[in-house]
FIMAR-595857 format. One line per 4 residues: number of its first residue (from 1); their letters; for each residue x, y, z of C-alpha. Coordinates in nm, 3 decimals. Example, Ala and Ser with C-alpha at 12.3 -4.5 7.8 and 13.67 -1.06 7.14 Angstrom:
BEGIN
1> AS> 1.230,-0.450,0.780; 1.367,-0.106,0.714
***
This chain:
BEGIN
1> MIGK> 1.910,-3.018,-0.649; 2.126,-2.754,-0.826; 2.065,-2.655,-1.186; 2.129,-2.383,-1.425
5> LSPQ> 1.845,-2.138,-1.492; 1.737,-1.995,-1.831; 1.629,-1.641,-1.741; 1.369,-1.444,-1.923
9> IQAY> 1.443,-1.108,-2.091; 1.182,-0.830,-2.068; 1.198,-0.601,-2.370; 1.074,-0.273,-2.246
13> AWGS> 1.123,0.061,-2.428; 1.348,0.202,-2.153; 1.598,-0.070,-2.179; 1.939,-0.102,-2.344
17> RTVL> 2.025,-0.264,-2.679; 2.373,-0.362,-2.550; 2.391,-0.416,-2.173; 2.208,-0.741,-2.117
21> AELT> 2.343,-0.889,-2.441; 2.695,-0.824,-2.344; 2.625,-0.952,-1.984; 2.498,-1.274,-2.132
25> GRPA> 2.738,-1.322,-2.418; 2.499,-1.254,-2.700; 2.557,-1.029,-3.009; 2.497,-0.658,-2.953
29> PTPE> 2.325,-0.436,-3.031; 1.996,-0.625,-3.009; 1.712,-0.548,-3.246; 1.483,-0.419,-2.955
33> PEAE> 1.572,-0.256,-2.623; 1.625,-0.511,-2.343; 1.539,-0.379,-1.989; 1.522,-0.662,-1.746
37> LWMG> 1.666,-1.015,-1.705; 1.437,-1.212,-1.463; 1.543,-1.507,-1.261; 1.274,-1.672,-1.059
41> AHEA> 0.933,-1.821,-1.063; 0.699,-1.534,-1.144; 0.409,-1.661,-1.353; 0.458,-1.379,-1.612
45> APSG> 0.810,-1.496,-1.702; 0.931,-1.807,-1.508; 1.293,-1.922,-1.564; 1.355,-2.251,-1.736
49> IAGS> 1.531,-2.530,-1.546; 1.593,-2.900,-1.608; 1.357,-2.924,-1.910; 1.074,-2.745,-1.715
53> TLDK> 1.021,-2.407,-1.544; 1.091,-2.301,-1.191; 0.725,-2.218,-1.120; 0.626,-2.583,-1.221
57> LVAD> 0.897,-2.732,-0.998; 0.763,-2.532,-0.704; 0.411,-2.621,-0.772; 0.502,-2.992,-0.793
61> DPVG> 0.699,-2.994,-0.471; 0.676,-2.680,-0.262; 0.846,-2.812,0.041; 1.122,-2.986,-0.146
65> TMGA> 1.211,-2.674,-0.350; 1.153,-2.400,-0.093; 1.164,-2.576,0.251; 0.891,-2.619,0.512
69> AVVE> 0.951,-2.277,0.683; 0.915,-2.092,0.351; 0.594,-2.277,0.268; 0.452,-2.214,0.607
73> RFGG> 0.525,-1.842,0.579; 0.442,-1.780,0.208; 0.221,-2.083,0.113; 0.296,-2.223,-0.238
77> RFPF> 0.426,-1.894,-0.382; 0.803,-1.848,-0.453; 0.888,-1.552,-0.229; 1.138,-1.353,-0.442
81> LLKV> 1.246,-1.242,-0.789; 1.610,-1.156,-0.886; 1.656,-0.919,-1.183; 1.928,-0.733,-1.373
85> LAPE> 1.799,-0.387,-1.467; 1.955,-0.201,-1.759; 1.774,0.139,-1.809; 1.889,0.388,-2.076
89> RALS> 1.574,0.594,-2.027; 1.408,0.669,-1.697; 1.170,0.437,-1.541; 0.835,0.572,-1.413
93> IQTH> 0.804,0.744,-1.086; 0.640,0.471,-0.881; 0.572,0.302,-0.558; 0.428,-0.030,-0.442
97> PNAQ> 0.178,-0.129,-0.167; 0.239,-0.323,0.152; 0.046,-0.644,0.205; -0.252,-0.481,0.383
101> EALD> -0.287,-0.197,0.135; -0.287,-0.457,-0.145; -0.566,-0.638,0.029; -0.770,-0.322,0.112
105> APAG> -0.757,-0.176,-0.243; -1.066,-0.203,-0.468; -1.080,-0.506,-0.686; -0.862,-0.479,-1.000
109> TYAD> -0.616,-0.220,-0.850; -0.339,-0.469,-0.805; -0.228,-0.786,-0.981; -0.187,-0.982,-0.658
113> AWPK> -0.228,-0.965,-0.280; 0.145,-0.926,-0.205; 0.364,-0.643,-0.089; 0.653,-0.528,-0.327
117> PEAL> 0.951,-0.413,-0.140; 1.270,-0.414,-0.339; 1.649,-0.373,-0.299; 1.934,-0.318,-0.542
121> VAVT> 2.303,-0.326,-0.577; 2.467,-0.112,-0.832; 2.689,-0.290,-1.086; 2.783,0.039,-1.268
125> PYEI> 2.709,0.391,-1.149; 2.340,0.385,-1.102; 2.132,0.702,-1.100; 1.821,0.707,-0.898
129> FAGL> 1.551,0.925,-0.732; 1.437,0.751,-0.413; 1.232,0.886,-0.141; 1.096,1.245,-0.089
133> RPYD> 1.305,1.522,0.054; 1.197,1.662,0.396; 0.941,1.931,0.339; 1.160,2.228,0.439
137> EAAA> 1.445,2.107,0.198; 1.201,2.041,-0.090; 1.018,2.381,-0.036; 1.350,2.577,-0.036
141> LLRS> 1.459,2.409,-0.365; 1.116,2.460,-0.534; 1.094,2.829,-0.420; 1.448,2.879,-0.558
145> LRVA> 1.308,2.808,-0.904; 1.095,3.114,-0.883; 0.789,2.975,-1.056; 0.492,3.157,-0.899
149> QLTR> 0.240,2.882,-0.961; 0.466,2.630,-0.789; 0.542,2.868,-0.506; 0.167,2.897,-0.441
153> LVDG> 0.145,2.514,-0.410; 0.436,2.509,-0.171; 0.299,2.787,0.042; -0.044,2.623,0.047
157> AAAQ> 0.104,2.302,0.178; 0.297,2.458,0.454; 0.008,2.501,0.690; -0.111,2.134,0.657
161> SEPM> -0.030,1.872,0.921; 0.158,1.664,0.665; 0.306,1.935,0.441; 0.508,1.699,0.216
165> AALL> 0.201,1.486,0.151; -0.009,1.784,0.092; 0.243,1.935,-0.157; 0.268,1.603,-0.355
169> AAVL> -0.097,1.589,-0.368; -0.133,1.949,-0.491; 0.124,1.885,-0.772; -0.029,1.550,-0.895
173> RTEG> -0.383,1.679,-0.879; -0.301,1.983,-1.101; -0.496,1.920,-1.428; -0.531,2.049,-1.779
177> AERA> -0.393,2.384,-1.889; -0.263,2.456,-1.534; -0.064,2.134,-1.536; 0.087,2.214,-1.881
181> RLVD> 0.180,2.562,-1.766; 0.325,2.433,-1.442; 0.546,2.170,-1.615; 0.671,2.401,-1.882
185> SVVG> 0.760,2.677,-1.626; 0.934,2.440,-1.396; 1.147,2.293,-1.684; 1.226,2.643,-1.809
189> ACRV> 1.339,2.742,-1.462; 1.555,2.442,-1.438; 1.748,2.564,-1.740; 1.861,2.885,-1.574
193> GDHG> 2.102,2.935,-1.276; 2.350,2.701,-1.114; 2.112,2.542,-0.855; 2.381,2.495,-0.595
197> PAAD> 2.384,2.158,-0.422; 2.079,2.051,-0.623; 2.259,2.100,-0.963; 2.303,1.722,-1.032
201> AIGA> 1.941,1.657,-0.953; 1.821,1.943,-1.175; 2.050,1.825,-1.453; 1.890,1.488,-1.433
205> VLRI> 1.541,1.650,-1.445; 1.643,1.826,-1.775; 1.777,1.509,-1.936; 1.455,1.327,-1.838
209> AEQF> 1.251,1.627,-1.978; 1.390,1.537,-2.320; 1.243,1.183,-2.283; 0.903,1.287,-2.124
213> PGDI> 0.819,1.636,-2.233; 0.515,1.781,-2.057; 0.498,1.501,-1.799; 0.398,1.603,-1.440
217> GLVV> 0.670,1.384,-1.312; 0.920,1.656,-1.398; 0.768,1.863,-1.116; 0.776,1.571,-0.879
221> LPMM> 1.136,1.481,-0.942; 1.287,1.785,-0.766; 1.092,1.697,-0.456; 1.281,1.362,-0.443
225> VHRV> 1.619,1.259,-0.322; 1.865,1.219,-0.613; 2.168,0.987,-0.587; 2.423,0.821,-0.804
229> LQPG> 2.511,0.487,-0.650; 2.856,0.362,-0.716; 2.936,0.002,-0.804; 2.871,-0.214,-0.495
233> DYVF> 2.643,0.042,-0.332; 2.313,-0.107,-0.197; 1.979,0.045,-0.119; 1.660,-0.105,0.027
237> VPAG> 1.329,0.045,-0.103; 1.046,-0.054,0.120; 0.683,-0.057,0.006; 0.539,0.298,-0.010
241> VLHA> 0.865,0.478,-0.103; 0.844,0.685,-0.424; 1.133,0.608,-0.662; 1.239,0.635,-1.021
245> YVRG> 1.554,0.461,-1.170; 1.731,0.680,-1.427; 2.021,0.497,-1.592; 2.299,0.239,-1.526
249> TCVE> 2.298,-0.133,-1.446; 2.191,-0.297,-1.122; 2.105,-0.627,-0.974; 1.758,-0.593,-0.810
253> ILAN> 1.578,-0.835,-0.573; 1.201,-0.787,-0.484; 0.910,-0.969,-0.340; 0.758,-1.193,-0.608
257> SDNI> 0.474,-0.936,-0.702; 0.382,-0.720,-0.994; 0.197,-0.459,-0.790; 0.284,-0.103,-0.891
261> VRAG> 0.133,0.245,-0.878; 0.276,0.517,-1.104; 0.292,0.892,-1.060; 0.458,1.006,-1.389
265> LTPK> 0.728,0.963,-1.659; 0.520,0.688,-1.825; 0.264,0.650,-2.100; 0.100,0.380,-1.876
269> QINV> -0.186,0.425,-1.634; -0.142,0.672,-1.349; -0.351,0.627,-1.039; -0.302,0.944,-0.836
273> EELL> -0.546,0.874,-0.557; -0.416,0.526,-0.492; -0.054,0.640,-0.488; -0.144,0.924,-0.246
277> RIVD> -0.316,0.670,-0.029; -0.006,0.440,0.007; 0.300,0.666,-0.042; 0.533,0.705,0.265
281> VHRA> 0.653,1.056,0.252; 0.886,1.019,0.553; 1.092,0.717,0.477; 1.462,0.805,0.373
285> MVPE> 1.682,0.590,0.167; 2.036,0.556,0.307; 2.265,0.366,0.067; 2.505,0.105,0.219
289> QAAG> 2.857,0.083,0.063; 3.040,-0.236,-0.040; 3.239,-0.358,0.276; 3.504,-0.530,0.080
293> CRVQ> 3.449,-0.866,0.250; 3.406,-1.196,0.079; 3.044,-1.231,0.161; 2.838,-0.926,0.229
297> SFPV> 2.479,-0.979,0.333; 2.279,-0.667,0.303; 2.013,-0.579,0.561; 1.636,-0.581,0.493
301> DVPH> 1.329,-0.565,0.716; 1.109,-0.809,0.520; 1.114,-1.195,0.522; 1.065,-1.231,0.155
305> FQLH> 1.426,-1.189,0.044; 1.781,-1.101,0.125; 2.057,-1.016,-0.115; 2.419,-1.128,-0.065
309> VVQP> 2.728,-1.019,-0.277; 2.992,-1.300,-0.276; 3.342,-1.225,-0.396; 3.502,-1.565,-0.432
313> DDTP> 3.867,-1.647,-0.529; 4.052,-1.968,-0.572; 3.972,-2.065,-0.211; 3.606,-2.162,-0.189
317> VGLP> 3.366,-1.953,0.022; 3.061,-2.087,0.183; 2.718,-1.955,0.077; 2.453,-1.840,0.317
321> GHGG> 2.084,-1.926,0.278; 2.068,-2.299,0.347; 1.724,-2.434,0.433; 1.557,-2.232,0.168
325> PRIA> 1.563,-2.160,-0.204; 1.861,-1.969,-0.344; 1.932,-1.820,-0.690; 2.289,-1.739,-0.776
329> LALG> 2.395,-1.506,-1.056; 2.755,-1.458,-1.177; 2.882,-1.134,-1.320; 3.222,-1.005,-1.413
333> GTVR> 3.394,-1.351,-1.436; 3.333,-1.721,-1.414; 3.208,-1.863,-1.082; 3.201,-2.237,-0.980
337> VECP> 2.912,-2.338,-0.737; 2.948,-2.666,-0.572; 2.736,-2.873,-0.333; 2.682,-3.237,-0.256
341> DGTV> 2.428,-3.261,-0.536; 2.667,-3.143,-0.801; 2.869,-2.862,-0.949; 2.763,-2.577,-1.179
345> QLAP> 3.008,-2.358,-1.372; 2.855,-2.009,-1.423; 2.985,-1.793,-1.699; 2.926,-1.424,-1.666
349> GESC> 2.555,-1.359,-1.692; 2.459,-1.720,-1.612; 2.258,-1.818,-1.299; 2.159,-2.128,-1.106
353> FLDA> 1.902,-2.248,-0.861; 1.965,-2.441,-0.534; 1.671,-2.601,-0.369; 1.598,-2.623,0.003
357> SVAD> 1.751,-2.961,0.021; 2.106,-2.829,-0.048; 2.251,-2.783,0.297; 2.609,-2.678,0.211
361> AEAS> 2.718,-2.489,-0.091; 3.028,-2.295,-0.173; 3.177,-2.079,-0.456; 3.503,-2.021,-0.608
365> GQGT> 3.629,-1.836,-0.909; 3.711,-1.485,-1.034; 3.360,-1.327,-1.086; 3.111,-1.176,-0.841
369> LYLA> 2.824,-1.389,-0.732; 2.498,-1.214,-0.645; 2.310,-1.458,-0.419; 1.937,-1.429,-0.352
373> TTGL> 1.778,-1.598,-0.055; 1.474,-1.552,0.160; 1.501,-1.352,0.473; 1.403,-1.664,0.677
377> SG> 1.694,-1.892,0.583; 2.031,-1.924,0.763
***
């Protein structure tokens, strides 16, 4: 089958009052900030389809909707979730567990027993902090701020076998009056000097300090790698990688999980010890740029998902992912998706679902099609 989806909007405080409304053809500004547009079968906000919801369709016929290989690998759970993110305020500094870490954690730590790797493609310039700097680079930047309290933490970590992990732990475990003094001193130091190659990162810290005054995350951010992704740039964020998304619009794909551990920039619960247990201080994020081809399939090292960016024109182009479930989202123009089961015309901001029985599908039109598949399908 092929059918249009009715996505679900998540109205979080960090979202935009205009971006998602304009993408989906609704009046803007909206009464409340809108942060995320969800397309998938997550039980918290499943997409509508054909008078039902996608999670119910999957539950009623797992093999028919997802394919035998996907059911064998993932059971009856839909493997991925596609989103559009539209932050105007910074998201929390966070990371996610892998599958074994989710299983090993004390009861109640996580919402489910799944890993939560994710990947994104920038739609507009998209500012992020993702991954920790190498210790020597982070130490040099933090020492350049000339905050004695911070320098002592940097020096204390230097002799440890994992100095970056030790430094992150020392910062996050700072409490009470010492924490308040450390944050105030670091933000004050960020306001003076030019900071050389780190100027853009420090500028982002100062903007975020206006949103989250006194938050320990403001000390963590300079330890992280700062980037502004350009439209079409892609980055894969494995489980365990510390990250914070700052502003812009992106299409994100992730394993169908809600497992999250936060380190700062949030009024929500922070679990420092669990974060230190699962964080990967060594993994570096290397964005991949748009290749300019009609179908660009971005690499991942997980079976749950793969993201493809399709640039159709008047000549139809074949869509990858046959043999498994697919979700297609149109942005920037109208896209026509055709298969033996039927045809769907997607206006900008509209999406559709193709189940595992759809062997051949193709797209034509003038927009960009973001196609979500599993990492198992062809």
